[in-house]
C-alpha positions in Angstrom: -57.9 69.5 -62.1 -54.4 69.6 -63.4 -53.1 66.5 -64.9 -50.0 64.8 -63.5 -47.0 63.7 -65.5 -47.4 60.8 -67.9 -46.8 57.3 -66.3 -43.1 56.6 -65.9 -41.1 53.5 -66.8 -37.6 52.4 -65.8 -35.3 50.6 -68.1 -32.7 49.1 -65.7 -29.7 48.1 -67.8 -27.7 45.5 -65.8 -24.6 43.6 -66.8 -20.9 43.0 -65.9 -18.5 45.8 -65.5 -17.4 46.7 -69.1 -20.5 45.0 -70.6 -21.8 48.1 -72.4 -24.4 49.4 -69.9 -23.5 53.1 -70.1 -23.1 53.2 -73.9 -26.4 51.4 -74.3 -28.1 53.8 -71.9 -27.0 56.9 -73.7 -27.8 55.3 -77.1 -31.4 54.8 -75.8 -31.6 58.3 -74.5 -30.3 59.7 -77.8 -33.0 58.0 -79.8 -35.9 58.0 -77.3 -37.4 61.5 -77.1 -38.1 62.7 -73.5 -36.1 60.0 -71.9 -33.4 60.6 -69.2 -30.5 58.7 -67.8 -30.3 58.5 -64.0 -27.1 56.7 -63.2 -27.1 55.0 -59.8 -23.3 55.0 -59.8 -23.3 58.7 -59.0 -24.6 58.5 -55.5 -22.5 55.4 -55.0 -19.3 57.2 -55.8 -20.4 60.1 -53.6 -20.8 57.8 -50.6 -17.5 56.2 -51.5 -15.7 59.5 -51.4 -17.2 60.4 -48.0 -15.4 57.4 -46.4 -11.7 57.3 -45.5 -9.8 55.0 -47.8 -9.5 52.2 -45.2 -13.3 52.0 -45.0 -14.1 52.1 -48.7 -15.6 48.9 -50.2 -18.4 48.1 -52.5 -20.9 51.0 -52.1 -23.8 48.6 -53.1 -23.4 47.1 -49.7 -24.4 50.4 -48.1 -28.1 50.5 -47.2 -27.9 54.3 -47.8 -27.1 53.7 -51.5 -29.9 51.3 -52.0 -32.4 53.5 -50.3 -31.2 56.6 -52.0 -31.4 55.1 -55.5 -35.0 54.0 -54.9 -36.0 57.5 -53.5 -34.4 59.4 -56.4 -35.8 57.2 -59.1 -39.2 57.2 -57.4 -39.1 61.0 -57.3 -38.2 61.3 -61.0 -40.9 58.8 -62.0 -43.6 60.5 -59.8 -42.9 64.1 -60.8 -41.5 63.8 -64.3 -42.8 60.6 -65.8 -41.4 59.3 -69.1 -38.7 56.7 -69.6 -35.9 56.7 -67.0 -32.8 54.7 -67.9 -30.7 53.3 -65.1 -27.4 51.6 -66.1 -26.1 49.7 -63.0 -24.5 46.4 -62.2 -26.4 44.6 -59.5 -25.7 40.9 -58.9 -26.7 40.3 -55.3 -30.3 39.1 -55.0 -30.9 41.1 -51.8 -29.6 44.3 -53.4 -31.7 43.6 -56.5 -34.8 43.1 -54.3 -34.1 46.3 -52.4 -33.7 48.4 -55.6 -35.6 47.0 -58.6 -37.9 45.1 -56.3 -38.9 48.1 -54.2 -39.5 50.3 -57.2 -41.9 47.6 -58.5 -43.5 47.5 -55.0 -44.2 51.2 -55.3 -46.1 50.5 -58.5 -43.5 51.5 -61.0 -43.1 49.7 -64.3 -39.5 48.5 -64.2 -38.1 46.6 -67.2 -34.8 44.9 -66.3 -32.3 43.8 -68.9 -29.0 42.0 -68.2 -26.4 42.5 -70.9 -24.4 39.3 -71.2 -21.4 38.3 -73.4 -18.6 35.8 -73.4 -15.8 36.4 -71.0 -13.4 37.2 -73.9 -15.8 39.8 -75.3 -16.1 41.6 -72.0 -12.3 41.6 -71.4 -11.8 43.2 -74.8 -14.4 45.9 -74.0 -12.7 46.5 -70.6 -9.4 47.1 -72.4 -11.1 49.6 -74.7 -13.4 51.5 -72.4 -10.9 53.7 -70.5 -10.3 55.6 -73.7 -12.3 54.3 -76.6 -10.5 52.8 -79.6 -11.3 55.8 -81.8 -9.1 58.1 -79.6 -6.5 55.6 -78.4 -3.9 56.3 -81.1 -4.2 60.0 -80.5 -4.0 60.0 -76.7 -2.0 56.9 -76.0 -3.8 56.6 -72.7 -4.8 53.3 -71.1 -7.5 52.6 -68.5 -6.7 53.1 -64.9 -5.3 49.8 -63.6 -7.0 49.7 -60.2 -10.6 50.1 -61.5 -10.1 47.8 -64.4 -8.3 45.1 -62.4 -11.2 45.2 -59.9 -13.7 44.8 -62.8 -11.7 41.8 -64.1 -11.6 40.2 -60.6 -15.4 40.5 -60.5 -16.1 39.4 -64.0 -16.6 35.6 -63.5 -18.9 36.3 -60.5 -21.0 38.8 -62.5 -21.4 36.6 -65.5 -22.4 33.6 -63.4 -24.8 35.5 -61.2 -26.5 37.4 -64.0 -27.3 34.2 -65.9 -29.7 33.2 -63.1 -33.5 33.4 -63.8 -34.1 36.3 -61.3 -31.9 38.6 -63.4 -33.9 38.1 -66.6 -34.4 39.5 -69.2 -31.1 38.3 -70.6 -29.6 39.9 -73.8 -26.5 38.4 -75.3 -24.5 41.2 -77.0 -21.4 39.5 -78.4 -22.5 40.0 -82.0 -24.5 43.2 -81.4 -23.4 46.8 -81.8 -24.5 49.3 -79.2 -27.3 50.7 -81.5 -28.5 47.1 -82.1 -28.5 46.4 -78.4 -30.6 49.5 -77.8 -33.0 48.4 -80.6 -33.5 45.0 -78.9 -34.2 46.6 -75.5 -36.7 49.1 -76.9 -38.5 46.3 -78.9 -38.7 44.1 -75.8 -40.1 47.1 -73.8 -42.6 48.1 -76.4 -40.9 51.4 -77.2 -40.2 53.0 -80.5 -36.7 54.5 -81.1 -35.8 57.1 -83.6 -34.0 55.5 -86.6 -30.2 55.3 -86.2 -28.9 57.2 -89.2 -25.3 57.6 -88.0 -22.5 56.1 -89.9 -19.6 54.0 -88.3 -17.3 57.0 -87.8 -19.8 59.2 -86.2 -20.9 56.4 -84.0 -17.4 55.7 -82.8 -16.8 59.4 -82.1 -20.0 59.7 -80.1 -19.2 56.6 -78.1 -15.7 57.9 -77.5 -17.3 61.0 -76.0 -19.5 59.0 -73.7 -16.6 56.9 -72.6 -14.4 60.0 -71.8 -17.3 61.6 -69.8 -17.5 58.5 -67.6 -13.9 57.9 -66.9 -13.3 57.2 -63.2 -10.1 58.2 -61.4 -10.8 57.0 -57.9 
């Protein structure tokens, strides 16, 4: 009898907008052989674009998004196995139950981490994330005002909600670099990462690339 894929595990990286979820997710993937990033924002923005502007709101409120995320992650875990990294902000307990909770109900090992930081730290990261600091002096670009102002308007709500016990495990990142944050998550999940041998310049350039690939213009 043919063996199926190895058992899968989800690392769900939660946190406020601008809290470092995407950078941490790709750092984990870089140093964890066989892992894959499955970003729940992608189907969310697809649903967002399907709607006329006057009907666009928070795609997390759409049942189609929550159901779709569970189905896709379940498919990857069932057929591929390995470690699946999902960077996504979820602050509503009902939405959390219908995504992370349902994956657990299906028997999947889901480790959830909420990246937290002081408000000033997150605001600084928001200012820098549109075009990372390493490229700003070259491009002179600044983040799109609509998306960043929306993120700032939700910041206090996110930080307050994500401190609640149901959103544990909490990881405070004010004094942690992205590689150090990835180290903490891997250690808590019982995973072994490849050593981080990159120097500061290479790290900044790599993170700049991740930031540019994830710019949103709508």
